[in-house]
N, C-alpha and C positions, 0 to 999 in steps of 0.2 A: 327855432330859424338862426338858432348859435350856436346848437349842438348841429347845421349844414357848415354851416360857415366855419367848425372847427376841422371836420370832416375832409370837405377839400382844403382848405389850408395844410392836412397833413400828406391830401395825396399830392400837391401841387407841389410839397418838402421829398414825396418818396420820388415823388417823379422826377423831380431837381438831380436829386443826390443819384438815381442811375444815373443819369445821363453823361453823370460828372463820373464816374465810376468806370466811364470808357475810354477814357484819356489817360495820357502819360503820368505815371506815379512817381514821385519823388523817392529816391534813398533816402534823402538825409535829409529835415526841416529844420531850421531853425529858430526860436519865437526869441521876439524881445517886447518887453513893451511894460507893462503903466499897471499898475495891481492895487486893488486898496480890498483892502484885510480887514472883518466884520468879529472881534476875538468880545470870549466868552468868560467872561474874570473870575465868576463865582463869588462873586461882592466882593469886591479889593476894592475895586472903586462902584463907579458904576455900570448898572449889569451888561452895558455891551460899552466897547467901543470903534471907532473907525480906526488904522493904522495907515498912510498910504506908502507904499516902495514899489518896486520893480518886480519883476517874472520872468527868464532866460529858462530854458528847453532847448533840446536836440531829440528828436524821436529818428530811429535809424527803421526805415518802413523793412518787413520782408519779404511783402507784397502788396497789393492792393487795395490789402483789409487792413490785415497784424502789422506792431511795430515795436519796441522798446524806444522807451519814452525815459527820457534823465532831466530834471526840474529842481531848481531852483530861485531860491526867490529872497526878500529884503523887504524888512517894514518896519519902519521907524513913530518916535510916540516922543512925545514929553508931559508929562502927568505933571502937576499943581500939587507936592502933600501937602503944602500949606504955604503962607507968604511969605518965609521966606526960605524954602524948601524943594525943588523944582529936582524932578528922577526924572533921567533920556532913556528910555526903552529899545531893544534893537535884537528883531526877532529873523531869523534864520534858518531857511531849512533848505532839505537838499533829499530827495528823494530819484528812487527809480522805479518802473515796472511798464505795465503793458497796456499798451493803447491798439482800440479798436479802431477804425476805421470805415464811413460806407458814404463815398465819394466829400462831399469839401463838412461833413458832422463826425465828430468822433467824442468817444467816450472814453478817460481812460482808469484805469485804480494806481497812487503811485502809492508806493511805502520809502520812510527811511527816518532820518535826523532831526531835529529841532534844537537850535542853538538859540537859547534866551540867554537876553543878559539885561540888569537897569544899572545905571549908577549916576552919582549923584558926590555932591562937592560931601557929603557924611559916610558914604557906604559905597559896595563894588560889589556885587553881587553875579557869577552866571551859571549855568545851570546844559547840560544838552539835554535830551526824554529823546522817546522815540515819537511817527508819525507817523497822517496816512496825507490822501489826499484822494474823492470819487467824487468826478466830476468829467465834463465833456463841454461839446461846445461848438464853433462852426470858423471853417476861414475859404472865407466866397474867396473867387479870383481879385485880383485888381490888373494884373499882365499870367503870361505865362509862369514868370521866378515870383514874382508877389504873391504873399495872400492880405486880405485882412482878417486877423484874432481876436474874439472877440469867448469867451471862456469864464466858466463859474466851476467852482468846485464848494464840496462840502470838507473839511481842514478839521482832526484831529491832531492834539499835542498833550505828551504830556509831561508835568514836572515834582519834582518834589525839592522846592523853595518853601513849602509850608506843609506842614503835619494836620494829614493824611493827604501825601503824593492826589495830587490837582491833574486833571484833565478839563482839557479848555476844551469846547466842539465849536469852533468859526467856519465862517463865508466866507469865500474870496472869487471875487470880481477881475479877469484881469483881459485888456485892452492893445494890441499889439500891431507887428507888421512876422510875420512869413515868410525866409531868403526857403526858397526850395531850392536842392543842388540835383546833381548827376541823373534827368530824368531815366524812366526807364518801361519804354513799350507794353501793354498788357495784353493778350489775347480776347477776345473777343468772346 
């Protein structure tokens, strides 16, 4: 029974996505919203930590299926290192790459940099390394111009604060609003 329910869900999801492709597609989509990063710190603290932040992106669509996305994000967390010492950590990423959409559903592969900094009253350190994000999500229309955005990505980053260099395997979810600009008519 569960198999039939899952199959029906995907049939309806594909039908909905196909119906959306017959509409106008925007030349540009601007996203802004809340993002939560689940970070892997390789045993430096507890195994995984959550950081709250924001994410913003601009997508330039070549046609109704393909586009280029530029994404920036920032995450913030304070860690208690001892009873008298706290460290404030800020993590900023800036990524670019292809985006493929099928109606309201999209996937993307983004590459770029990640700037990680930590500071307290005793020390301050920052470093920029390579980063990437793979994932996707859905943009549910609210009006012709606005959509609700929900996305999830696997995010990796490489930093050499410690020896050997550390590769983080992170996950992020993002929720927000998309503004669509300059719609263009598609051909049936």
